[in-house]
MILOBA-619320 format. One record per residue (C-alpha): residue in three letters; x, y, z. Coordinates in pm, 1 decimal. Each point is the difference from the previous one (the first is absolute). Layout:
N
site resn: ala | xx: X | yy: Y | zz: Z
...
***
This chain:
230
site resn: met | xx: 5788.0 | yy: 3632.3 | zz: 7340.6
site resn: ser | xx: 84.7 | yy: -78.1 | zz: -360.1
site resn: phe | xx: -14.6 | yy: 257.1 | zz: -276.1
site resn: gly | xx: -25.7 | yy: -261.4 | zz: -278.2
site resn: glu | xx: 220.7 | yy: -45.8 | zz: -295.9
site resn: pro | xx: 204.2 | yy: 297.4 | zz: -94.6
site resn: his | xx: -83.2 | yy: -39.5 | zz: -374.4
site resn: asn | xx: -364.8 | yy: -93.6 | zz: 51.6
site resn: pro | xx: -213.4 | yy: 296.5 | zz: -109.9
site resn: tyr | xx: -288.0 | yy: -130.9 | zz: 212.9
site resn: gly | xx: 198.0 | yy: -47.2 | zz: 313.9
site resn: gln | xx: 4.2 | yy: 246.9 | zz: 287.1
site resn: gln | xx: 272.1 | yy: 258.0 | zz: -39.3
site resn: pro | xx: 211.0 | yy: 119.5 | zz: 293.9
site resn: pro | xx: -86.9 | yy: 344.5 | zz: 132.2
site resn: gln | xx: 192.5 | yy: 285.3 | zz: -158.3
site resn: ala | xx: 153.0 | yy: 281.2 | zz: 200.0
site resn: pro | xx: -176.2 | yy: 331.1 | zz: -57.9
site resn: gln | xx: 179.1 | yy: 224.4 | zz: -243.7
site resn: gly | xx: 176.1 | yy: 301.7 | zz: 146.7
site resn: gln | xx: 61.2 | yy: -166.1 | zz: 339.5
site resn: pro | xx: 359.2 | yy: -88.8 | zz: 81.5
site resn: gly | xx: 63.3 | yy: -361.6 | zz: 85.9
site resn: tyr | xx: 265.7 | yy: -148.5 | zz: 215.7
site resn: gly | xx: 273.9 | yy: 15.7 | zz: -260.6
site resn: tyr | xx: 225.6 | yy: 289.4 | zz: -90.0
site resn: pro | xx: -135.2 | yy: 347.0 | zz: 66.6
site resn: gln | xx: -206.6 | yy: 139.3 | zz: -281.4
site resn: gln | xx: 143.5 | yy: 284.9 | zz: -206.1
site resn: ala | xx: -169.6 | yy: 327.7 | zz: 75.7
site resn: pro | xx: -162.5 | yy: 193.2 | zz: -286.7
site resn: gln | xx: 195.1 | yy: 280.1 | zz: -155.9
site resn: gly | xx: -16.0 | yy: 328.3 | zz: 188.7
site resn: ile | xx: -65.6 | yy: -163.6 | zz: 339.0
site resn: pro | xx: 297.8 | yy: -59.0 | zz: 226.7
site resn: pro | xx: 44.6 | yy: -363.0 | zz: 101.4
site resn: gln | xx: -122.9 | yy: -93.8 | zz: 343.6
site resn: gly | xx: 232.8 | yy: -187.6 | zz: 230.8
site resn: gly | xx: -139.0 | yy: -336.0 | zz: 102.6
site resn: tyr | xx: 209.8 | yy: -283.0 | zz: 126.4
site resn: ala | xx: 288.9 | yy: 101.4 | zz: -223.7
site resn: tyr | xx: 299.0 | yy: 211.5 | zz: 98.1
site resn: pro | xx: -88.7 | yy: 303.5 | zz: 214.4
site resn: gln | xx: -36.7 | yy: 322.1 | zz: -186.1
site resn: gln | xx: 256.0 | yy: 279.6 | zz: 41.4
site resn: ala | xx: -93.6 | yy: 245.0 | zz: 272.4
site resn: pro | xx: -100.7 | yy: 343.6 | zz: -129.0
site resn: gln | xx: 242.2 | yy: 281.9 | zz: 59.0
site resn: gly | xx: -160.5 | yy: 197.2 | zz: 274.4
site resn: tyr | xx: -52.1 | yy: -38.7 | zz: 372.5
site resn: pro | xx: 232.3 | yy: -91.5 | zz: 162.9
site resn: gly | xx: 276.2 | yy: -178.6 | zz: -182.9
site resn: gly | xx: 18.9 | yy: 124.3 | zz: -360.1
site resn: pro | xx: 276.1 | yy: 214.9 | zz: -145.5
site resn: gly | xx: -205.0 | yy: 312.6 | zz: 45.9
site resn: gly | xx: -195.6 | yy: -137.3 | zz: 289.7
site resn: tyr | xx: -85.4 | yy: 119.5 | zz: 348.8
site resn: pro | xx: 218.9 | yy: -9.6 | zz: 203.3
site resn: gly | xx: 289.7 | yy: -213.2 | zz: -113.1
site resn: gly | xx: 83.9 | yy: 61.9 | zz: -367.9
site resn: pro | xx: 293.0 | yy: 189.9 | zz: -144.3
site resn: gly | xx: -209.5 | yy: 308.7 | zz: -55.8
site resn: gly | xx: -250.0 | yy: -85.2 | zz: 267.9
site resn: tyr | xx: -125.9 | yy: 151.7 | zz: 321.4
site resn: pro | xx: 198.1 | yy: 46.3 | zz: 218.0
site resn: gly | xx: 308.7 | yy: -208.7 | zz: -61.8
site resn: gly | xx: 114.7 | yy: 75.0 | zz: -354.1
site resn: pro | xx: 263.0 | yy: 247.0 | zz: -116.9
site resn: gly | xx: -266.5 | yy: 228.0 | zz: -137.7
site resn: gly | xx: -255.2 | yy: -86.4 | zz: 263.7
site resn: tyr | xx: -155.5 | yy: 185.9 | zz: 288.1
site resn: pro | xx: 151.9 | yy: 110.4 | zz: 233.4
site resn: gly | xx: 317.7 | yy: -91.5 | zz: -186.8
site resn: ala | xx: 350.3 | yy: -88.0 | zz: 98.6
site resn: his | xx: 200.9 | yy: 187.7 | zz: 259.5
site resn: met | xx: 180.7 | yy: 303.4 | zz: -142.6
site resn: glu | xx: 351.5 | yy: 46.1 | zz: 134.4
site resn: met | xx: 123.7 | yy: 343.7 | zz: 103.1
site resn: pro | xx: 241.1 | yy: 147.1 | zz: -257.9
site resn: gly | xx: 365.5 | yy: 39.7 | zz: 89.3
site resn: gly | xx: -14.1 | yy: 379.7 | zz: -8.4
site resn: ala | xx: -289.7 | yy: 2.8 | zz: 245.3
site resn: lys | xx: 184.9 | yy: -241.5 | zz: 229.2
site resn: ala | xx: 304.7 | yy: 229.1 | zz: 1.7
site resn: ala | xx: -219.5 | yy: 302.1 | zz: 73.4
site resn: arg | xx: -166.4 | yy: -188.4 | zz: 284.7
site resn: val | xx: 333.8 | yy: -85.1 | zz: 163.3
site resn: ile | xx: 120.0 | yy: 360.5 | zz: -34.4
site resn: leu | xx: -321.6 | yy: 131.4 | zz: 155.8
site resn: phe | xx: 45.7 | yy: -231.0 | zz: 298.7
site resn: ile | xx: 362.0 | yy: 111.1 | zz: 41.5
site resn: leu | xx: -70.3 | yy: 372.8 | zz: -32.3
site resn: gly | xx: -295.3 | yy: -20.0 | zz: 237.6
site resn: ser | xx: 203.6 | yy: -187.3 | zz: 259.8
site resn: leu | xx: 290.4 | yy: 245.8 | zz: -24.1
site resn: gln | xx: -238.5 | yy: 292.9 | zz: 27.9
site resn: ala | xx: -161.0 | yy: -149.8 | zz: 309.8
site resn: leu | xx: 343.7 | yy: -50.8 | zz: 158.2
site resn: leu | xx: 90.8 | yy: 358.5 | zz: -84.1
site resn: gly | xx: -315.3 | yy: 123.6 | zz: 172.0
site resn: leu | xx: 83.3 | yy: -207.7 | zz: 305.6
site resn: phe | xx: 351.4 | yy: 144.5 | zz: 16.2
site resn: val | xx: -140.6 | yy: 352.4 | zz: -31.8
site resn: ile | xx: -231.2 | yy: -60.4 | zz: 295.3
site resn: ile | xx: 281.9 | yy: -142.1 | zz: 208.4
site resn: gly | xx: 229.7 | yy: 288.8 | zz: -96.1
site resn: gly | xx: -263.4 | yy: 255.8 | zz: 94.0
site resn: ala | xx: -57.5 | yy: -163.9 | zz: 335.1
site resn: val | xx: 373.9 | yy: -9.2 | zz: 73.7
site resn: phe | xx: 42.0 | yy: 363.3 | zz: -105.5
site resn: ala | xx: -290.9 | yy: 114.0 | zz: 216.7
site resn: ser | xx: 126.4 | yy: -193.5 | zz: 303.0
site resn: ala | xx: 349.6 | yy: 145.4 | zz: -45.4
site resn: leu | xx: -132.9 | yy: 356.2 | zz: 14.5
site resn: ser | xx: -247.0 | yy: -69.0 | zz: 277.5
site resn: gly | xx: 279.5 | yy: 14.3 | zz: 260.5
site resn: ser | xx: 122.5 | yy: 337.9 | zz: -118.5
site resn: ser | xx: 4.3 | yy: 285.4 | zz: 245.8
site resn: ser | xx: -154.4 | yy: 231.7 | zz: -256.9
site resn: ser | xx: -375.8 | yy: -20.3 | zz: -23.2
site resn: ser | xx: 1.6 | yy: 124.4 | zz: -357.4
site resn: ala | xx: 238.9 | yy: -279.0 | zz: -104.7
site resn: glu | xx: -218.6 | yy: -253.3 | zz: 176.3
site resn: glu | xx: -309.2 | yy: 127.1 | zz: -176.6
site resn: ala | xx: 180.7 | yy: 1.3 | zz: -336.5
site resn: gly | xx: 116.1 | yy: -357.4 | zz: 59.8
site resn: ala | xx: -353.3 | yy: -110.7 | zz: 81.1
site resn: ala | xx: -136.4 | yy: 168.8 | zz: -311.0
site resn: val | xx: 268.7 | yy: -154.3 | zz: -220.1
site resn: gly | xx: -59.7 | yy: -341.1 | zz: 155.1
site resn: ile | xx: -372.9 | yy: 25.0 | zz: -67.6
site resn: gly | xx: 74.4 | yy: 102.7 | zz: -358.2
site resn: phe | xx: 228.8 | yy: -299.1 | zz: -46.2
site resn: val | xx: -261.5 | yy: -235.4 | zz: 139.3
site resn: ile | xx: -268.7 | yy: 138.8 | zz: -230.3
site resn: gly | xx: 233.7 | yy: -23.6 | zz: -298.5
site resn: gly | xx: 92.2 | yy: -357.8 | zz: 87.3
site resn: leu | xx: -363.3 | yy: -103.7 | zz: 33.4
site resn: phe | xx: -72.3 | yy: 160.4 | zz: -335.6
site resn: leu | xx: 282.1 | yy: -199.2 | zz: -161.5
site resn: ile | xx: -125.8 | yy: -322.5 | zz: 154.3
site resn: gly | xx: -353.3 | yy: 69.4 | zz: -120.5
site resn: leu | xx: 130.4 | yy: 82.8 | zz: -345.8
site resn: ala | xx: 196.1 | yy: -326.7 | zz: -1.1
site resn: leu | xx: -328.4 | yy: -190.1 | zz: 12.8
site resn: trp | xx: -73.0 | yy: 117.1 | zz: -355.5
site resn: pro | xx: 266.5 | yy: -207.1 | zz: -180.6
site resn: ile | xx: -26.2 | yy: -288.4 | zz: 246.7
site resn: leu | xx: -377.0 | yy: -42.9 | zz: -39.9
site resn: thr | xx: 24.6 | yy: 51.9 | zz: -375.3
site resn: ala | xx: 258.0 | yy: -275.8 | zz: -29.0
site resn: ala | xx: -199.4 | yy: -229.1 | zz: 228.7
site resn: lys | xx: -314.2 | yy: 32.9 | zz: -214.6
site resn: met | xx: 169.0 | yy: -46.5 | zz: -336.7
site resn: gly | xx: -51.6 | yy: -377.3 | zz: 2.4
site resn: lys | xx: -380.2 | yy: 28.7 | zz: -0.2
site resn: gly | xx: -32.9 | yy: 367.8 | zz: -80.3
site resn: arg | xx: -155.3 | yy: 162.3 | zz: -300.8
site resn: asn | xx: 78.0 | yy: 305.3 | zz: -205.6
site resn: gly | xx: -39.9 | yy: 235.2 | zz: 296.4
site resn: val | xx: 296.1 | yy: -164.7 | zz: 174.6
site resn: arg | xx: 203.2 | yy: 38.2 | zz: -318.3
site resn: val | xx: -87.2 | yy: 371.3 | zz: -20.9
site resn: ser | xx: 96.1 | yy: 45.6 | zz: 366.8
site resn: gly | xx: 341.1 | yy: -155.2 | zz: -64.3
site resn: ile | xx: 55.9 | yy: 210.4 | zz: -311.5
site resn: val | xx: -84.4 | yy: 321.1 | zz: 190.8
site resn: tyr | xx: 239.3 | yy: -90.8 | zz: 280.8
site resn: gly | xx: 273.5 | yy: -85.8 | zz: -248.9
site resn: ser | xx: -58.2 | yy: 327.7 | zz: -182.0
site resn: ile | xx: 37.5 | yy: 199.2 | zz: 322.6
site resn: gln | xx: 314.5 | yy: -196.0 | zz: 81.5
site resn: thr | xx: 137.6 | yy: 75.8 | zz: -345.0
site resn: phe | xx: -91.3 | yy: 370.0 | zz: 22.8
site resn: phe | xx: 186.3 | yy: 59.5 | zz: 326.5
site resn: ala | xx: 292.5 | yy: -210.4 | zz: -120.7
site resn: val | xx: 32.1 | yy: 215.3 | zz: -313.0
site resn: ile | xx: -1.7 | yy: 316.9 | zz: 212.8
site resn: ser | xx: 269.3 | yy: -147.0 | zz: 225.3
site resn: val | xx: 214.9 | yy: -93.7 | zz: -299.8
site resn: leu | xx: -33.0 | yy: 348.9 | zz: -149.8
site resn: val | xx: 86.3 | yy: 169.7 | zz: 331.8
site resn: asn | xx: 308.0 | yy: -216.9 | zz: 43.7
site resn: leu | xx: 112.2 | yy: 59.8 | zz: -357.7
site resn: ala | xx: -41.5 | yy: 374.3 | zz: 49.9
site resn: ala | xx: 205.6 | yy: -21.1 | zz: 317.7
site resn: val | xx: 275.3 | yy: -185.1 | zz: -185.0
site resn: gly | xx: 13.1 | yy: 271.9 | zz: -264.2
site resn: ala | xx: -1.7 | yy: 280.7 | zz: 256.0
site resn: ser | xx: 290.4 | yy: -122.9 | zz: 209.7
site resn: glu | xx: 318.6 | yy: -172.0 | zz: -110.6
site resn: his | xx: 101.4 | yy: -111.4 | zz: 348.6
site resn: ser | xx: -324.1 | yy: -180.4 | zz: 92.5
site resn: gly | xx: 9.0 | yy: -250.4 | zz: -281.6
site resn: gly | xx: 60.7 | yy: -299.4 | zz: 227.5
site resn: pro | xx: -275.9 | yy: 64.7 | zz: 256.2
site resn: thr | xx: -243.4 | yy: 104.7 | zz: -271.4
site resn: ala | xx: 69.5 | yy: -315.2 | zz: -199.3
site resn: ile | xx: -69.7 | yy: -205.7 | zz: 312.0
site resn: ala | xx: -329.0 | yy: 185.5 | zz: 50.1
site resn: leu | xx: -82.6 | yy: -47.1 | zz: -368.2
site resn: leu | xx: 18.4 | yy: -379.2 | zz: 21.2
site resn: pro | xx: -309.1 | yy: -48.2 | zz: 222.0
site resn: ala | xx: -193.2 | yy: 236.5 | zz: -225.6
site resn: leu | xx: 88.1 | yy: -208.2 | zz: -305.1
site resn: val | xx: -99.5 | yy: -320.2 | zz: 179.9
site resn: ser | xx: -330.3 | yy: 157.4 | zz: 103.3
site resn: leu | xx: -59.4 | yy: 110.1 | zz: -359.2
site resn: ala | xx: 66.0 | yy: -350.1 | zz: -132.8
site resn: leu | xx: -237.9 | yy: -155.6 | zz: 254.1
site resn: gly | xx: -276.2 | yy: 247.9 | zz: -80.3
site resn: leu | xx: 31.3 | yy: -61.3 | zz: -373.7
site resn: thr | xx: -4.6 | yy: -376.5 | zz: 56.1
site resn: ile | xx: -328.5 | yy: 28.9 | zz: 189.4
site resn: val | xx: -164.9 | yy: 220.1 | zz: -261.9
site resn: ile | xx: 115.1 | yy: -198.6 | zz: -303.1
site resn: gly | xx: -64.4 | yy: -341.4 | zz: 156.1
site resn: leu | xx: -358.0 | yy: 82.0 | zz: 99.6
site resn: ala | xx: -74.0 | yy: 190.7 | zz: -320.7
site resn: lys | xx: 77.7 | yy: -311.7 | zz: -206.3
site resn: ala | xx: -206.7 | yy: -231.2 | zz: 222.4
site resn: gly | xx: -339.7 | yy: 139.3 | zz: -95.4
site resn: asp | xx: -136.0 | yy: -334.5 | zz: -124.1
site resn: tyr | xx: 77.4 | yy: -167.1 | zz: 331.7
site resn: phe | xx: -178.8 | yy: 261.0 | zz: 209.2
site resn: lys | xx: -294.2 | yy: 17.0 | zz: -241.2
site resn: arg | xx: -59.2 | yy: -374.7 | zz: 3.1
site resn: pro | xx: -360.8 | yy: -104.8 | zz: 72.8
site resn: ser | xx: -86.2 | yy: -88.3 | zz: 357.8
site resn: tyr | xx: -235.6 | yy: -283.8 | zz: 94.3
***
C-alpha cells in the first residue's frame, strides 16, 4: 500500500503513533516525581529488606539472626576468671568427695578393729564411732556435690549458678581465714612449734587463695551469666 508522495499535501499520510505511548525505541523518560519503571533495560537494584539487604532478614550485618547485633547473637565466651573458678570448684569438690570416702573407710576399719574386743563397752563404742564416721563421710560426699554441680552448670547456667559459686567460695574463704588466724595465734603462743605450725598454715593459705579466686572470678563475670537465653 502506497502512502503517496511525502511532500504532496493531498496524498495519504502514514499513521502517527499516539502521543504518550512508548514506541520500540529507547525507554521513555518518566515524569518528575515518579520513579522510573524497569522495562527491558538493566534490572533495578533490589530493595534492602527481606532477605538479602544490609539490614535484612536473616542474612545482613545487623540482621536476624546472623549479624553481630542480631538475634540471638554471637556466642559469648566464658571469661577467664569464671573459667578459673570453674576448675577450682571441680577440684575442691573432687577432693571433698575423696575425703568423705576416706572417712567412711576409716570408720569402718575402726569399728571392725574394736568389734573383736573382749569388752562389750569397747565394742559398742567402736560401733558408735564407726557409724559416726560413716555418717560424716556421707555428709562430706553430699556436700561435695555442691561445687561439682555448680561447676558443671556454669557453661549454660545463669545468674543463680554464679550466686551458688560465690556463696561456696565465700564459705571456703571464711573457714580458711579462721584457720589462718588460729595457726598464727599458735605460732605466737609457742616458740617451739613454729615448724609444725608453719606447715599447717600453708594449706590454710592455699585454701584462702582458692576461695578468693572463686569469689572474685565469678563476681566479675556478671555479664556472662546475665546474657539473654533463647
